[in-house]
C-alpha positions in Angstrom: -43.5 46.2 9.5 -41.6 48.9 11.4 -39.7 50.8 8.7 -36.9 53.2 8.7 -36.5 52.6 12.5 -34.1 54.6 14.2 -32.0 51.6 15.5 -28.4 51.5 14.9 -25.0 51.0 16.4 -23.1 54.1 17.2 -21.8 55.6 14.0 -18.0 55.7 13.5 -18.1 59.5 13.2 -19.0 59.9 16.8 -17.5 57.0 18.5 -14.9 59.1 20.1 -17.4 61.5 21.6 -17.0 61.7 25.4 -20.7 60.9 25.9 -20.5 57.8 23.8 -16.9 56.7 25.3 -18.1 57.2 28.8 -21.4 55.4 28.3 -19.7 52.4 26.4 -16.9 52.3 29.3 -19.7 51.8 31.9 -21.3 49.2 29.8 -17.9 47.4 29.5 -18.0 47.6 25.7 -16.5 49.3 22.9 -18.1 52.6 21.7 -18.7 51.2 18.4 -20.5 48.1 20.0 -23.4 49.9 21.6 -26.8 51.0 20.5 -27.2 54.6 19.6 -29.5 56.1 22.4 -30.7 59.6 22.5 -31.2 59.9 26.1 -27.6 58.9 26.9 -25.7 60.4 23.6 -27.9 63.6 23.3 -24.8 65.9 22.9 -23.2 63.4 20.3 -26.4 63.4 18.3 -26.0 67.0 17.5 -22.9 66.1 15.4 -24.9 63.6 13.2 -27.1 64.4 10.1 -30.8 63.7 11.2 -29.5 63.8 14.7 -32.8 65.3 15.9 -34.6 62.1 15.0 -32.0 59.4 15.6 -31.2 57.3 18.6 -34.8 56.0 19.3 -34.5 52.4 19.7 -37.4 52.6 22.3 -39.7 53.1 19.5 -38.9 49.7 18.3 -38.8 48.2 21.7 -42.4 49.2 22.6 -43.8 48.3 19.2 -42.4 44.7 19.3 -43.7 44.3 22.8 -47.1 45.4 21.8 -47.2 43.2 18.6 -45.5 40.1 20.1 -47.9 39.9 23.1 -50.9 40.6 20.9 -53.8 38.2 20.4 -53.1 38.2 16.6 -49.7 36.9 17.0 -50.7 34.3 19.6 -53.2 33.1 17.1 -50.6 32.8 14.4 -52.0 35.7 12.4 -49.0 38.1 12.4 -45.5 38.4 11.1 -43.1 41.1 12.4 -40.3 42.7 10.6 -38.1 45.6 11.6 -36.3 47.7 8.9 -33.6 50.0 10.0 -32.3 53.5 8.8 -29.1 51.7 7.5 -31.1 49.2 5.3 -30.9 46.2 7.8 -33.9 43.9 8.3 -34.6 42.1 11.7 -36.6 39.0 11.2 -38.7 38.3 14.4 -40.0 34.7 15.0 -43.6 35.0 16.5 -42.6 33.0 19.6 -39.9 35.5 20.5 -40.3 36.8 24.1 -38.4 40.2 24.4 -37.0 41.6 27.6 -39.3 44.1 29.1 -36.6 45.8 30.7 -35.5 48.6 28.2 -31.5 48.3 29.1 -31.7 44.4 28.7 -33.6 45.0 25.2 -30.5 47.4 24.3 -28.1 44.7 25.2 -30.1 42.1 23.2 -30.0 44.3 20.3 -26.2 45.0 20.6 -25.8 41.2 20.5 -27.9 40.8 17.4 -25.8 43.4 15.5 -22.7 41.8 16.5 -23.6 38.1 16.1 -26.3 38.3 13.3 -28.6 36.0 15.4 -29.9 35.7 18.9 -29.9 33.3 20.5 -27.6 31.2 18.4 -29.4 27.9 18.9 -32.9 29.2 18.3 -32.4 32.3 15.9 -35.4 34.0 17.3 -34.0 37.2 15.9 -31.8 37.5 12.8 -30.5 40.4 10.9 -29.7 40.8 7.3 -28.6 43.7 5.0 -31.8 44.5 2.9 -33.5 47.6 1.6 -37.3 48.1 2.5 -38.2 47.5 -1.2 -36.4 44.3 -1.2 -38.1 43.1 1.9 -41.6 44.1 0.5 -40.8 42.2 -2.7 -39.9 39.1 -0.5 -43.1 39.2 1.4 -45.1 39.6 -1.7 -48.2 41.1 -0.1 -51.6 41.4 -1.7 -51.6 45.0 -0.8 -49.2 47.5 1.1 -50.6 50.0 3.4 -48.2 52.8 4.6 -49.4 54.5 7.8 -49.0 58.2 7.3 -50.4 61.4 8.8 -51.2 62.6 5.3 -53.0 59.6 4.2 -56.6 58.6 3.6 -58.4 59.1 6.6 -59.9 55.7 7.7 -61.7 54.7 11.0 -59.6 52.0 12.9 -62.6 49.6 12.9 -63.0 50.0 9.2 -59.4 49.6 8.5 -59.3 46.4 10.4 -62.2 45.0 8.2 -60.1 46.0 5.0 -57.0 44.1 6.5 -59.3 41.0 7.4 -60.4 40.7 3.7 -57.0 40.2 2.4 -55.0 37.0 2.3 -51.6 38.6 3.1 -51.7 42.5 3.7 -48.6 44.4 4.7 -48.9 47.3 7.0 -45.7 49.6 7.1 -45.4 51.8 10.1 -42.5 54.3 10.8 -40.1 53.5 13.4 -39.0 57.2 13.8 -40.1 60.0 16.3 -41.2 62.4 13.8 -40.7 63.6 10.1 -41.3 61.4 7.0 -40.0 58.0 5.6 -36.4 58.3 4.4 -36.9 55.3 2.1 -39.1 55.4 -1.1 -42.3 53.6 0.3 -44.9 52.5 -2.3 -48.4 51.7 -1.0 -51.7 53.0 -0.1 -51.3 55.9 2.5 -53.7 55.5 5.4 -54.3 57.7 8.5 -56.3 56.5 11.5 -56.8 59.8 13.1 -56.9 63.4 12.3 -53.7 64.0 14.3 -50.4 62.3 14.4 -50.1 59.1 16.5 -47.1 57.5 18.1 -45.8 54.3 16.4 -46.7 52.0 19.1 -50.3 53.6 19.2 -50.8 53.0 15.6 -49.5 49.2 16.2 -52.2 48.8 18.9 -55.0 50.2 17.0 -54.3 48.3 13.7 -53.8 44.8 15.7 -57.0 45.3 18.1 -59.3 46.3 15.0 -57.9 43.6 13.0 -58.3 41.0 15.8 -61.9 42.3 16.1 -62.6 41.9 12.3 -61.3 38.4 12.3 -63.2 37.4 15.5 -60.3 36.3 17.9 
């Protein structure tokens, strides 16, 4: 699970900011219909609380590409969820094939936030209002592991073996560039390296070592 992800539509409080208005006009959309993106809305982010960490849908994009194209997913051993800073949960079907192009991904997310599901006939992606704890209760895992730079240091290979021994483990990875989780996250805190790692690097390390442990 990618949790507290910095994936959101442009907040109403900055919808009239020139950087947002001009970007939305170029896209042929209303300001409140576009995804907040730090590269395009940098000046507007200064007016937001936590603005220095918001507007990072690229983290979700890269993490999802890596997870969905993994051997674990192709072998039916993976379920992927995205929880956002605004307590929305995106359910991702294993057969989903995301656009590799980042701008197309942004367009897909905008459609998802607007319509609730995409595409409507297959519902490969679906979004609901739900807190992180509500989602954890729904998944009902054997054990929850929270990837955290201050967690217990475990070698990636050993962590893969730990996951392989469980029937339904849940790994929570932060979908934000820096700082800590905004949500109250319960679980065993784990670190795979002595220095902070990017979210997509953690996704890769977890999956590759899990795959090795289960022999796929």
